N, C-alpha and C positions, 0 to 999 in steps of 0.2 A: 351449734346448728342455728342458722339464721332462718327466721320464718319468712315465707314469701309475702310480699306486700303488693297492694294495689292502691291506685289513686282514684278518688271519686271525682267525676267530672261535674261541671256546673249543671248538667242535666240529670244528675243522680246515677250515672252509669259507672260500672266498675268492670275492669278487665280482669279475668281470671288468669293467673299465671300459667304458663305453658305446662310446667311439670304437674300441676294440679289438674289441668284439663286432661292430660294424658292418663293420670291415675284414675280419674272418674270416667274416662272414655267419652269426653264431651267433644262433639263436633259442632260446627256452625249450625245454629237452629235448635240445639239441644235445650231442653227445659230443665231448670234446676229448682230446688225447693230450699227455702230457709226455715230453720226451726230455732226456737229459743228454749234454753233449759231453765231450771228453777233459779239459777244464779244470774240470769240475765245475759248469758253468753249465747251468741248466735252461731249456727253452723250451716254449712251448705252441703247439699247432696243432690245427686242426680234424681230427677223425678222418676217415680216408678213407671214401668211400662207393662202393667198387667191389665188384661182384659177383665171385664166384669164376670165373664164365665170362669176364668181362672181363679178369681177371688172367691166365687161361689163354691168351686170345687174344694178350695182350701178350708172354707168355713163349714161346709156341709159335705164331708168326704163320702158319706154313704147315702145312696138313694133309698127311698122307701121301697120295701119289698114288693108292694103292689100299689097301683094308682088308687087314690082316695076319691070316692064319689062325693057329689055335692050333698046328697042325703046324709052321708056319714059325717061330713063337716058340720052340717046343720045340727045333727044329734050331739056332736061333741060340744058345740057352742051352747046348746040347750042345757047339757049337763053342767058345763062350767058356770053358766048363769045361775042354775039351780043351787049349786054348791056355794056360790058367793052369797046368795040370799039366805041360805041355811045357816051361815056363820053369824049372822046378825042377831 
């Protein structure tokens, strides 16, 4: 199996081979990301297309059971500060 190759232009541009573009679903104007592993090897992947709301739902899947009031947050902060001072 031969690996696809690209040639670097004098302006630092690279053409992505057609079979790789098809596998990644890249169309003109698509954004790609480069990453480097611990061995110094680079890889190319299609940039994520997730909204901040979608990321929030993944990171915080459950909503609080009831809204928190400012007074409750102030009390929690006060208790946290008190416990930090008590440890010294």
